[in-house]
Structures are given as structure tokens and as C-alpha cells.
N, C-alpha and C positions, 0 to 999 in steps of 0.2 A: 517520538517514534514508539510504537507498541510492538512487542514481539509475541507471537503465538505459535504453538505447534500446529501442524496441518490438521490434526484431528480436532483441536479446539477451534480453529478457524472455521472448519466445516460445520461443527456443532453449533457455533454461535455466529454463523455467517451474517445474518441480518444485523446483529449488534455491531460487528466489525464494519460492515458496509456503511451503516449510519455514521459511525465514528469517522470513517474516511470521507464520505460524501458531505456530511453536514458539519462535522467537527474539524475538518482539515487535518486529521491524523494520517500518518503514514504507517502502514501495517507491514511488519517483516514476518513472513510466514516461513517457519523452519520446516524443511522437508527432509526426507531420507536422502542419503547419497549426495548431500550438499546441493540439491536442486531447489534452492530457496527462491522465494518470490517476494516482491515488494508490491503492495497494493496501495494505491492512492486515488484520489478523486481525479476525474478528467480535467477539472480546472487546475489542480495542482500540477498535473502532468503537462498540460498546455503551457502553463507559466514557466515550468522548468525548461521545456523545449525552446520557448522564445528566448530565455536567458542564454541558453547554450548557443543558439544561432546568432544572437547579438554579439556574443563574445568572440566569435570566430572570424 
């Protein structure tokens, strides 16, 4: 997992997007007022959702 501030994430969006989409990285974006985000590829997200629904 990679952590980045929101300003760094915006500044280097393409680099972080490539790391998530092609490198399988999950990006934790730190925002003001604890309104943080997690960015991951659609494939990673879909795999996570499948695992959650199989487990329930």
C-alpha cells in the first residue's frame, strides 16, 4: 500500500493511476478532515467484492 497526500496524488495522478492499474498497488490518499480515500484498480476491487460475497 502506498500513502500520498491529496495534493501529491493530484500532482502525480498519472503515476499513481499506473501503479494502481498496472502494478496492482493500492493507494491511500490522505485528505483533510479525515475524508481519506483508497484507490485501487477495478480488477482488485472486483476480486475483493467477490471474496466478500463468497464469505457471507
